[in-house]
Structure formats: structure tokens, C-alpha cells
DSSP file (Angstrom, degrees, kcal/mol; ACC not computed):
  #  RESIDUE AA STRUCTURE BP1 BP2  ACC     N-H-->O    O-->H-N    N-H-->O    O-->H-N    TCO  KAPPA ALPHA  PHI   PSI    X-CA   Y-CA   Z-CA
    1    1 A M              0   0    0      0, 0.0     2,-0.4     0, 0.0    19,-0.2   0.000 360.0 360.0 360.0 141.7 -103.1 -138.5  -60.2
    2    2 A I  E     -A   19   0A   0     17,-2.2    17,-2.2     2,-0.0     2,-0.3  -0.948 360.0-176.4-120.0 138.2 -100.6 -137.5  -57.5
    3    3 A W  E     -A   18   0A   0     -2,-0.4     2,-0.4    15,-0.2    15,-0.2  -0.963  15.9-158.5-137.2 156.3  -97.3 -135.7  -58.2
    4    4 A L  E     -A   17   0A   0     13,-1.9    13,-2.5    -2,-0.3     2,-0.5  -0.997   8.6-160.6-131.1 126.5  -94.3 -134.5  -56.3
    5    5 A I  E     +A   16   0A   0     -2,-0.4     2,-0.4    11,-0.2    11,-0.2  -0.930  15.9 175.0-108.5 128.3  -92.0 -131.8  -57.6
    6    6 A E  E     -A   15   0A   0      9,-2.5     9,-3.0    -2,-0.5     2,-0.6  -0.995  27.1-141.9-133.1 139.7  -88.5 -131.6  -56.1
    7    7 A Y  E     -A   14   0A   0     -2,-0.4     2,-1.3     7,-0.2     7,-0.2  -0.923  15.4-148.9 -97.7 116.8  -85.6 -129.4  -57.0
    8    8 A I  E >>> -A   13   0A   0      5,-3.0     4,-1.5    -2,-0.6     5,-1.3  -0.747  17.7-172.6 -90.5  89.3  -82.4 -131.5  -56.6
    9    9 A E  T 345S+     0   0    0     -2,-1.3     3,-0.2     1,-0.3    -1,-0.2   0.867  73.8  54.8 -58.8 -46.3  -80.1 -128.7  -55.6
   10   10 A D  T 345S+     0   0    0      1,-0.2    -1,-0.3    -3,-0.1    -2,-0.1   0.807 122.3  29.5 -65.6 -26.0  -76.8 -130.5  -55.6
   11   11 A R  T <45S-     0   0    0     -3,-0.8    -1,-0.2     2,-0.2    -2,-0.2   0.448 105.2-129.0-110.8  -3.0  -77.2 -131.7  -59.2
   12   12 A R  T  <5 +     0   0    0     -4,-1.5     2,-0.3    -3,-0.2    -3,-0.2   0.912  63.4 114.2  61.8  48.3  -79.4 -128.7  -60.3
   13   13 A Y  E   < -A    8   0A   0     -5,-1.3    -5,-3.0    31,-0.1     2,-0.4  -0.949  60.8-119.9-141.3 165.8  -82.3 -130.5  -61.9
   14   14 A V  E     -Ab   7  46A   0     31,-2.6    33,-3.4    -2,-0.3     2,-0.5  -0.871  20.5-159.7-105.6 135.3  -86.0 -130.9  -61.2
   15   15 A R  E     -Ab   6  47A   0     -9,-3.0    -9,-2.5    -2,-0.4     2,-0.5  -0.973   4.3-169.8-118.5 132.4  -87.6 -134.3  -60.5
   16   16 A I  E     -Ab   5  48A   0     31,-3.0    33,-3.2    -2,-0.5     2,-0.5  -0.977   4.7-165.7-116.1 121.8  -91.3 -134.8  -61.0
   17   17 A T  E     -Ab   4  49A   0    -13,-2.5   -13,-1.9    -2,-0.5     2,-0.3  -0.937   5.5-166.7-113.3 125.2  -92.6 -138.1  -59.7
   18   18 A Y  E     +A    3   0A   0     31,-2.3    34,-0.7    -2,-0.5     2,-0.3  -0.809   9.3 175.1-105.5 144.0  -96.2 -139.2  -60.8
   19   19 A Q  E     +Ab   2  52A   0    -17,-2.2   -17,-2.2    -2,-0.3    34,-0.3  -0.971  41.3  24.6-145.8 162.8  -98.3 -141.9  -59.3
   20   20 A D  E    S- b   0  53A   0     32,-1.7    34,-3.3    -2,-0.3     2,-0.4  -0.566 107.3 -11.2  85.6-144.8 -101.8 -143.5  -59.5
   21   21 A L  E    S- b   0  54A   0     -2,-0.2    34,-0.2    32,-0.2    -2,-0.1  -0.768  75.5-111.9 -96.1 131.9 -103.8 -143.1  -62.8
   22   22 A F        -     0   0    0     32,-3.0     2,-0.4    -2,-0.4    35,-0.1  -0.337  34.0-176.7 -61.8 134.4 -102.7 -140.7  -65.5
   23   23 A S     >  -     0   0    0      1,-0.1     4,-1.8    -2,-0.1     5,-0.1  -0.998  22.1-151.8-132.3 126.1 -104.8 -137.6  -66.1
   24   24 A I  H  > S+     0   0    0     -2,-0.4     4,-2.8     2,-0.2     5,-0.2   0.916 100.4  53.0 -62.0 -42.3 -104.0 -135.1  -68.9
   25   25 A A  H  > S+     0   0    0      1,-0.2     4,-2.1     2,-0.2    -1,-0.2   0.904 111.5  46.0 -63.0 -38.6 -105.6 -132.3  -66.9
   26   26 A E  H  > S+     0   0    0      2,-0.2     4,-2.4     1,-0.2    -1,-0.2   0.794 107.8  56.2 -73.4 -25.1 -103.5 -133.2  -63.9
   27   27 A H  H  X S+     0   0    0     -4,-1.8     4,-2.5     2,-0.2     5,-0.2   0.952 109.3  47.8 -63.5 -48.7 -100.4 -133.4  -66.0
   28   28 A F  H  X S+     0   0    0     -4,-2.8     4,-2.6     1,-0.2    -2,-0.2   0.919 111.5  51.0 -54.2 -43.6 -101.1 -129.8  -67.1
   29   29 A A  H  X S+     0   0    0     -4,-2.1     4,-2.8     1,-0.2    -1,-0.2   0.912 109.5  49.0 -62.0 -42.6 -101.7 -128.8  -63.5
   30   30 A A  H  X S+     0   0    0     -4,-2.4     4,-2.5     2,-0.2    -1,-0.2   0.918 113.9  45.5 -65.6 -42.1  -98.3 -130.4  -62.4
   31   31 A I  H  X S+     0   0    0     -4,-2.5     4,-2.2     2,-0.2    -1,-0.2   0.913 113.0  50.5 -65.4 -41.4  -96.4 -128.6  -65.2
   32   32 A T  H  X S+     0   0    0     -4,-2.6     4,-0.8    -5,-0.2    -2,-0.2   0.926 111.0  49.5 -63.5 -44.5  -98.2 -125.3  -64.5
   33   33 A E  H >X S+     0   0    0     -4,-2.8     3,-1.4     1,-0.2     4,-0.9   0.950 109.3  52.2 -61.8 -46.0  -97.3 -125.7  -60.8
   34   34 A L  H >< S+     0   0    0     -4,-2.5     3,-1.3     1,-0.3     6,-0.2   0.930 107.3  51.9 -53.6 -48.7  -93.6 -126.4  -61.7
   35   35 A L  H 3< S+     0   0    0     -4,-2.2    -1,-0.3     1,-0.3    -2,-0.2   0.616 109.2  51.3 -66.7 -13.5  -93.5 -123.2  -63.8
   36   36 A S  H << S+     0   0    0     -3,-1.4    -1,-0.3    -4,-0.8    -2,-0.2   0.569  84.7 111.4 -98.1 -10.5  -94.8 -121.1  -60.9
   37   37 A L  S X< S-     0   0    0     -3,-1.3     3,-1.3    -4,-0.9    -3,-0.0  -0.342  74.7-123.3 -73.8 147.4  -92.3 -122.3  -58.3
   38   38 A D  T 3  S+     0   0    0      1,-0.3    -1,-0.1    -2,-0.0    -4,-0.0   0.837 108.8  49.8 -58.9 -35.6  -89.7 -119.9  -56.9
   39   39 A F  T 3  S+     0   0    0      2,-0.0    -1,-0.3    -5,-0.0     2,-0.1   0.669  84.1 115.3 -77.6 -15.0  -86.7 -122.1  -57.9
   40   40 A W    <   +     0   0    0     -3,-1.3    -5,-0.0    -6,-0.2   -33,-0.0  -0.333  37.0 172.9 -66.1 134.6  -87.9 -122.7  -61.4
   41   41 A Q    >   -     0   0    0     36,-0.1     3,-2.0    -2,-0.1    -2,-0.0  -0.995  40.4-104.2-134.1 130.2  -85.7 -121.2  -64.2
   42   42 A P  T 3  S+     0   0    0      0, 0.0    36,-0.3     0, 0.0    35,-0.2  -0.256 107.5  33.7 -51.9 138.1  -86.3 -121.9  -67.9
   43   43 A G  T 3  S+     0   0    0     34,-3.4    38,-0.2     1,-0.3    85,-0.2   0.308  79.8 140.5  95.7  -9.4  -83.8 -124.4  -69.2
   44   44 A T    <   -     0   0    0     -3,-2.0    -1,-0.3    33,-0.2   -31,-0.1  -0.489  58.4-111.7 -67.3 131.7  -83.5 -126.4  -66.0
   45   45 A P        -     0   0    0      0, 0.0   -31,-2.6     0, 0.0     2,-0.4  -0.329  32.9-155.2 -61.9 147.1  -83.3 -130.1  -66.7
   46   46 A I  E     -bc  14  82A   0     35,-2.4    37,-2.6   -33,-0.2     2,-0.5  -0.991  13.6-163.4-131.4 127.3  -86.3 -132.2  -65.7
   47   47 A L  E     -bc  15  83A   0    -33,-3.4   -31,-3.0    -2,-0.4     2,-0.6  -0.951  11.7-163.8-103.2 125.6  -86.6 -135.9  -64.8
   48   48 A I  E     -bc  16  84A   0     35,-3.0    37,-3.0    -2,-0.5     2,-0.7  -0.960   6.8-154.5-114.5 113.4  -90.2 -137.1  -64.9
   49   49 A D  E     +bc  17  85A   0    -33,-3.2   -31,-2.3    -2,-0.6     3,-0.3  -0.812  22.6 168.4 -93.5 110.2  -90.6 -140.4  -63.2
   50   50 A H  E >   +     0   0A   0     35,-3.2     3,-2.0    -2,-0.7    37,-0.3   0.258  43.6 109.5-100.8   9.1  -93.5 -142.3  -64.5
   51   51 A R  E 3  S+     0   0A   0      1,-0.3    -1,-0.2    34,-0.3   -32,-0.1   0.726  82.6  42.6 -67.9 -22.2  -92.7 -145.7  -62.8
   52   52 A K  E 3  S+b   19   0A   0    -34,-0.7   -32,-1.7    -3,-0.3     2,-0.4   0.133  97.4 103.0-105.3  20.2  -95.5 -145.5  -60.3
   53   53 A L  E <   -b   20   0A   0     -3,-2.0     2,-0.6   -34,-0.3   -32,-0.2  -0.810  59.9-148.2-106.3 142.2  -98.1 -144.3  -62.9
   54   54 A D  E     -b   21   0A   0    -34,-3.3   -32,-3.0    -2,-0.4     3,-0.1  -0.953   4.0-163.0-105.6 120.3 -100.8 -146.3  -64.6
   55   55 A F    >   +     0   0    0     -2,-0.6     3,-2.4     1,-0.2    -1,-0.1   0.552  25.2 173.6 -82.9  -6.0 -101.4 -144.9  -68.1
   56   56 A G  T 3   -     0   0    0      1,-0.3    -1,-0.2    -3,-0.0    -3,-0.0  -0.036  67.1  -3.2  43.3-127.7 -104.7 -146.7  -68.3
   57   57 A G  T 3  S+     0   0    0    -35,-0.1    -1,-0.3    -3,-0.1    -2,-0.1   0.082  87.1 152.0 -85.0  24.3 -106.6 -145.7  -71.4
   58   58 A T    <   +     0   0    0     -3,-2.4     2,-0.2     4,-0.1    -3,-0.1  -0.324  20.9 178.7 -58.0 131.5 -104.1 -143.1  -72.7
   59   59 A N    >>  -     0   0    0      1,-0.0     4,-2.2    35,-0.0     3,-0.5  -0.708  46.1 -86.9-128.5-179.7 -104.2 -142.9  -76.4
   60   60 A I  H 3> S+     0   0    0      1,-0.2     4,-2.3    -2,-0.2     5,-0.2   0.822 123.1  58.9 -61.8 -33.0 -102.6 -140.9  -79.2
   61   61 A D  H 3> S+     0   0    0      2,-0.2     4,-1.8     1,-0.2    -1,-0.2   0.883 107.5  45.9 -63.2 -39.7 -105.1 -138.1  -78.8
   62   62 A I  H <> S+     0   0    0     -3,-0.5     4,-2.1     2,-0.2    -2,-0.2   0.903 112.0  51.5 -67.7 -42.9 -104.1 -137.5  -75.2
   63   63 A I  H  X S+     0   0    0     -4,-2.2     4,-2.2     1,-0.2    -2,-0.2   0.876 108.4  51.9 -65.8 -34.0 -100.4 -137.7  -76.1
   64   64 A K  H  X S+     0   0    0     -4,-2.3     4,-2.7     2,-0.2    -1,-0.2   0.896 107.4  52.8 -63.8 -40.6 -101.1 -135.1  -78.8
   65   65 A Q  H  X S+     0   0    0     -4,-1.8     4,-2.1     1,-0.2    -2,-0.2   0.914 109.0  50.1 -59.4 -43.6 -102.7 -132.9  -76.2
   66   66 A A  H  X S+     0   0    0     -4,-2.1     4,-2.2     2,-0.2    -1,-0.2   0.932 110.8  49.3 -60.4 -48.5  -99.6 -133.2  -74.0
   67   67 A S  H  X S+     0   0    0     -4,-2.2     4,-1.8     1,-0.2    -2,-0.2   0.917 109.7  49.7 -59.5 -43.8  -97.4 -132.3  -76.9
   68   68 A E  H  X S+     0   0    0     -4,-2.7     4,-2.2     1,-0.2    -1,-0.2   0.873 108.4  54.3 -64.1 -36.5  -99.5 -129.2  -77.8
   69   69 A F  H  X S+     0   0    0     -4,-2.1     4,-1.1     1,-0.2    -1,-0.2   0.890 109.1  47.9 -64.8 -39.7  -99.4 -128.1  -74.1
   70   70 A H  H  < S+     0   0    0     -4,-2.2    -1,-0.2     2,-0.2    -2,-0.2   0.822 109.9  53.8 -68.9 -30.3  -95.6 -128.3  -74.1
   71   71 A Q  H >< S+     0   0    0     -4,-1.8     3,-1.2     1,-0.2     4,-0.2   0.902 107.9  49.2 -70.3 -40.4  -95.5 -126.4  -77.3
   72   72 A M  H 3< S+     0   0    0     -4,-2.2    -1,-0.2     1,-0.3     3,-0.2   0.750 115.8  43.5 -68.3 -22.1  -97.6 -123.6  -75.8
   73   73 A N  T 3X S+     0   0    0     -4,-1.1     4,-2.1     1,-0.2    -1,-0.3   0.072  79.1 119.0-108.3  22.1  -95.3 -123.4  -72.7
   74   74 A N  H <> S+     0   0    0     -3,-1.2     4,-2.7     1,-0.2    -1,-0.2   0.909  75.3  46.6 -55.4 -49.3  -92.0 -123.6  -74.8
   75   75 A D  H  4 S+     0   0    0     -4,-0.2    -1,-0.2     1,-0.2     4,-0.1   0.866 113.4  48.2 -65.0 -36.5  -90.7 -120.3  -73.7
   76   76 A R  H  4 S+     0   0    0      1,-0.2    -1,-0.2    -4,-0.1    -2,-0.2   0.810 115.2  45.8 -76.3 -28.9  -91.5 -120.9  -70.0
   77   77 A L  H  < S-     0   0    0     -4,-2.1   -34,-3.4    -7,-0.2   -33,-0.2   0.887  98.7-164.4 -79.0 -40.3  -89.8 -124.4  -70.2
   78   78 A G     <  -     0   0    0     -4,-2.7     2,-0.9   -36,-0.3   -35,-0.2  -0.111  35.1 -45.6  82.6 175.9  -86.7 -123.1  -72.1
   79   79 A A  S    S+     0   0    0    -37,-0.1    29,-0.2    -4,-0.1     2,-0.2  -0.757  93.9  98.6 -85.6 108.2  -84.1 -125.0  -74.0
   80   80 A S        -     0   0    0     -2,-0.9    29,-2.7   -36,-0.1     2,-0.3  -0.637  69.1 -74.2-156.3-145.2  -83.0 -127.9  -71.9
   81   81 A R  E     - d   0 109A   0     27,-0.2   -35,-2.4   -38,-0.2     2,-0.5  -0.989  23.2-163.2-135.9 143.4  -83.7 -131.7  -71.5
   82   82 A I  E     -cd  46 110A   0     27,-2.8    29,-2.1    -2,-0.3     2,-0.5  -0.988   9.5-160.2-124.7 120.8  -86.5 -133.7  -70.2
   83   83 A A  E     -cd  47 111A   0    -37,-2.6   -35,-3.0    -2,-0.5     2,-0.6  -0.900   5.2-155.5 -99.0 125.9  -85.9 -137.4  -69.3
   84   84 A L  E     -cd  48 112A   0     27,-2.8    29,-2.9    -2,-0.5     2,-0.6  -0.898   6.6-158.5-101.5 119.4  -89.0 -139.5  -69.2
   85   85 A L  E     -cd  49 113A   0    -37,-3.0   -35,-3.2    -2,-0.6   -34,-0.3  -0.877  14.9-174.2-102.8 119.5  -88.4 -142.6  -66.9
   86   86 A M        -     0   0    0     27,-2.9   -35,-0.2    -2,-0.6     3,-0.1  -0.701  26.7-144.9-115.1 158.7  -90.8 -145.4  -67.6
   87   87 A K  S    S+     0   0    0    -37,-0.3     2,-0.3    -2,-0.2    27,-0.1   0.611  78.1  21.4 -99.5 -16.6  -91.5 -148.8  -66.0
   88   88 A S  S  > S-     0   0    0      1,-0.1     4,-2.3     0, 0.0     5,-0.1  -0.930  76.8-107.4-147.0 169.3  -92.4 -151.0  -69.0
   89   89 A M  H  > S+     0   0    0     -2,-0.3     4,-2.3     2,-0.2     5,-0.1   0.843 118.4  56.3 -69.3 -32.4  -91.9 -151.3  -72.7
   90   90 A A  H  > S+     0   0    0      2,-0.2     4,-1.5     1,-0.2    -1,-0.2   0.945 112.5  41.9 -67.6 -42.8  -95.6 -150.4  -73.4
   91   91 A D  H  > S+     0   0    0      2,-0.2     4,-2.3     1,-0.2    -2,-0.2   0.844 109.4  58.5 -70.5 -31.3  -95.1 -147.1  -71.4
   92   92 A F  H  X S+     0   0    0     -4,-2.3     4,-2.5     1,-0.2    -1,-0.2   0.937 105.1  51.6 -60.1 -43.6  -91.7 -146.6  -73.1
   93   93 A G  H  X S+     0   0    0     -4,-2.3     4,-2.0     1,-0.2    -2,-0.2   0.892 108.6  50.4 -59.4 -41.1  -93.7 -146.7  -76.4
   94   94 A R  H  X S+     0   0    0     -4,-1.5     4,-1.9     2,-0.2    -1,-0.2   0.901 110.4  49.4 -64.6 -39.6  -96.1 -144.0  -75.1
   95   95 A G  H  X S+     0   0    0     -4,-2.3     4,-2.6     1,-0.2    -2,-0.2   0.878 108.8  52.9 -67.6 -36.2  -93.1 -141.9  -74.1
   96   96 A R  H  X S+     0   0    0     -4,-2.5     4,-2.9     2,-0.2     5,-0.2   0.895 105.3  54.3 -62.7 -39.6  -91.6 -142.3  -77.5
   97   97 A Q  H  X S+     0   0    0     -4,-2.0     4,-2.2     2,-0.2    -2,-0.2   0.932 111.0  46.5 -58.5 -46.6  -94.9 -141.1  -79.2
   98   98 A F  H  X S+     0   0    0     -4,-1.9     4,-1.5     2,-0.2    -2,-0.2   0.929 111.6  51.4 -59.6 -47.8  -94.7 -138.0  -77.0
   99   99 A E  H  X S+     0   0    0     -4,-2.6     4,-1.4     1,-0.2     3,-0.5   0.931 112.3  45.4 -57.6 -47.5  -91.0 -137.5  -77.9
  100  100 A L  H  < S+     0   0    0     -4,-2.9    -1,-0.2     1,-0.2    -2,-0.2   0.818 110.1  54.5 -71.7 -29.2  -91.7 -137.8  -81.6
  101  101 A L  H  < S+     0   0    0     -4,-2.2    -1,-0.2    -5,-0.2    -2,-0.2   0.746 115.0  38.7 -74.4 -21.2  -94.6 -135.5  -81.5
  102  102 A T  H >X S+     0   0    0     -4,-1.5     3,-2.3    -3,-0.5     4,-1.1   0.600  85.4 118.2 -98.6 -15.3  -92.7 -132.7  -79.8
  103  103 A K  T 3< S+     0   0    0     -4,-1.4     4,-0.1     1,-0.3     6,-0.1  -0.306  88.4   6.0 -61.1 132.1  -89.4 -133.1  -81.7
  104  104 A G  T 34 S+     0   0    0      2,-0.4    -1,-0.3     4,-0.2    -2,-0.1   0.276 119.1  79.0  80.2 -10.6  -88.6 -130.0  -83.7
  105  105 A K  T <4 S+     0   0    0     -3,-2.3     2,-0.3     3,-0.1    -2,-0.2   0.622  93.4  39.0-104.0 -16.0  -91.5 -128.2  -82.2
  106  106 A I  S  < S-     0   0    0     -4,-1.1    -2,-0.4     2,-0.2   -35,-0.1  -0.894  75.5-126.2-129.1 159.3  -90.1 -127.3  -78.8
  107  107 A S  S    S+     0   0    0     -2,-0.3     2,-0.3   -36,-0.1   -28,-0.1   0.694  85.5  91.7 -80.0 -16.9  -86.7 -126.1  -77.7
  108  108 A T  S    S-     0   0    0    -29,-0.2     2,-0.4    -6,-0.1   -27,-0.2  -0.589  73.1-136.1 -83.0 138.2  -86.4 -128.9  -75.1
  109  109 A L  E     -d   81   0A   0    -29,-2.7   -27,-2.8    -2,-0.3     2,-0.4  -0.759  22.3-160.5 -90.5 138.0  -84.8 -132.2  -76.0
  110  110 A I  E     +d   82   0A   0     -2,-0.4     2,-0.3   -29,-0.2   -27,-0.2  -0.962  13.1 176.0-125.4 137.4  -86.7 -135.3  -74.8
  111  111 A E  E     -d   83   0A   0    -29,-2.1   -27,-2.8    -2,-0.4     2,-0.4  -0.974  20.8-137.1-133.8 152.3  -85.5 -138.8  -74.3
  112  112 A V  E     -d   84   0A   0     -2,-0.3     2,-0.3   -29,-0.2   -27,-0.2  -0.897  25.0-179.5-112.8 140.5  -87.3 -141.9  -72.9
  113  113 A F  E     -d   85   0A   0    -29,-2.9   -27,-2.9    -2,-0.4     3,-0.1  -0.918  32.8-163.9-136.5 156.0  -85.6 -144.3  -70.5
  114  114 A L  S    S+     0   0    0     -2,-0.3     2,-0.4   -29,-0.2    -1,-0.1   0.468  84.8  61.5-110.0 -13.0  -86.2 -147.5  -68.5
  115  115 A E  S  > S-     0   0    0      1,-0.1     4,-2.1     2,-0.0    -1,-0.1  -0.966  70.0-149.1-125.7 130.1  -83.2 -147.1  -66.2
  116  116 A E  H  > S+     0   0    0     -2,-0.4     4,-2.7     1,-0.2     5,-0.2   0.845  97.0  54.4 -63.7 -34.9  -82.8 -144.1  -63.8
  117  117 A E  H  > S+     0   0    0      1,-0.2     4,-2.5     2,-0.2    -1,-0.2   0.948 110.8  46.0 -67.9 -43.0  -79.0 -144.0  -64.0
  118  118 A K  H  > S+     0   0    0      1,-0.2     4,-2.4     2,-0.2     5,-0.2   0.888 111.5  53.7 -64.3 -38.2  -79.0 -143.8  -67.8
  119  119 A A  H  X S+     0   0    0     -4,-2.1     4,-2.6     1,-0.2    -1,-0.2   0.936 111.8  44.2 -63.5 -46.4  -81.7 -141.1  -67.6
  120  120 A L  H  X S+     0   0    0     -4,-2.7     4,-2.4     2,-0.2    -2,-0.2   0.883 109.0  55.6 -66.5 -39.7  -79.7 -139.0  -65.3
  121  121 A D  H  X S+     0   0    0     -4,-2.5     4,-0.6    -5,-0.2    -1,-0.2   0.924 116.0  38.1 -54.7 -46.8  -76.5 -139.4  -67.2
  122  122 A W  H >< S+     0   0    0     -4,-2.4     3,-0.6     1,-0.2    -2,-0.2   0.909 114.2  55.1 -70.3 -41.3  -78.2 -138.1  -70.3
  123  123 A L  H 3< S+     0   0    0     -4,-2.6    -2,-0.2     1,-0.2    -1,-0.2   0.865 116.0  36.0 -61.9 -40.8  -80.2 -135.5  -68.5
  124  124 A L  H >< S+     0   0    0     -4,-2.4     3,-1.6    -5,-0.1     2,-0.3   0.469  85.0 120.4 -96.4  -2.1  -77.2 -133.8  -66.8
  125  125 A K  T << S-     0   0    0     -3,-0.6    -3,-0.0    -4,-0.6    -4,-0.0  -0.450  95.3  -9.8 -67.2 124.7  -74.7 -134.3  -69.7
  126  126 A N  T 3  S+     0   0    0     -2,-0.3    -1,-0.3     1,-0.2     2,-0.2   0.783  92.4 171.6  58.3  28.1  -73.5 -130.8  -70.8
  127  127 A S    X   -     0   0    0     -3,-1.6     3,-1.0     1,-0.2    -1,-0.2  -0.478  35.2-147.8 -68.9 136.9  -76.1 -129.2  -68.6
  128  128 A I  T 3  S+     0   0    0      1,-0.2    -1,-0.2   -85,-0.2   -84,-0.1   0.619  98.1  63.1 -73.0 -16.1  -75.7 -125.3  -68.3
  129  129 A H  T 3         0   0    0      1,-0.2    -1,-0.2   -86,-0.2    -2,-0.1   0.219 360.0 360.0 -99.0  16.8  -77.1 -125.8  -64.8
  130  130 A K    <         0   0    0     -3,-1.0    -1,-0.2    -6,-0.1    -2,-0.1   0.465 360.0 360.0 -63.9 360.0  -74.3 -127.9  -63.4
């Protein structure tokens, strides 16, 4: 899996773009990298673009691992929003599973989208980082 992490300075959010075949270990590595970057501040909104990603054999156990990882890093992520941008209804369903598994267990609000404009509108609404 390949990822690119960008800080969109004029709108004050982070964009992570994933591509190739999903790997839970590499997802952990990408989030760990994000949390170590100089510009990172807990509470910064994050757009995660999965539209170039193949979820392959991803199942509920892998989604649970992702949820647990976010719970372990709750303080480092902070209270903010994460918008998950998906390319298909099947991937949208996977995103919703992640959203439901983390809801009430982390400070971050998570929403799943198929359209980038709607994702950004929600992500940046009432952001303390505007």
C-alpha cells in the first residue's frame, strides 16, 4: 500500500491518499507517520481518500483492528473529524463498519462519503482549525 500525507495549509486539514492493496499494518504505519509529523496537532481534521485503494480481502476482523488502533491513539488524534472518501458502495459499507465500531469509543467523529465536495463540507464545518 502506498500513501501520501499532505497538510492543506489554506484550509487547515490533513489529506491522506491511499492507493494499491489495503494493508492493516501499512494503515497503522501511515497513521503513526502522520502523528509524528511536525505540522500535526491533535484535533486537526483529516480527509482519508480511499478512491485509489483496493480493499481486497478486508473483513470485519481487520476493520476491528483498525478501530482498536484508533482507540489506542485517541489522545494523539484528538477531538476532531475524519472524513472517509470511498469509490464504491461496497467500500462505503466497509467505511460505515469502521465508523460504527469506533463511535463513542474515540473523541473523533467519523463520516463516510462518496463525493469529495460533501466530505470536505462536513469535515471543515465548525472546525476549530479554520
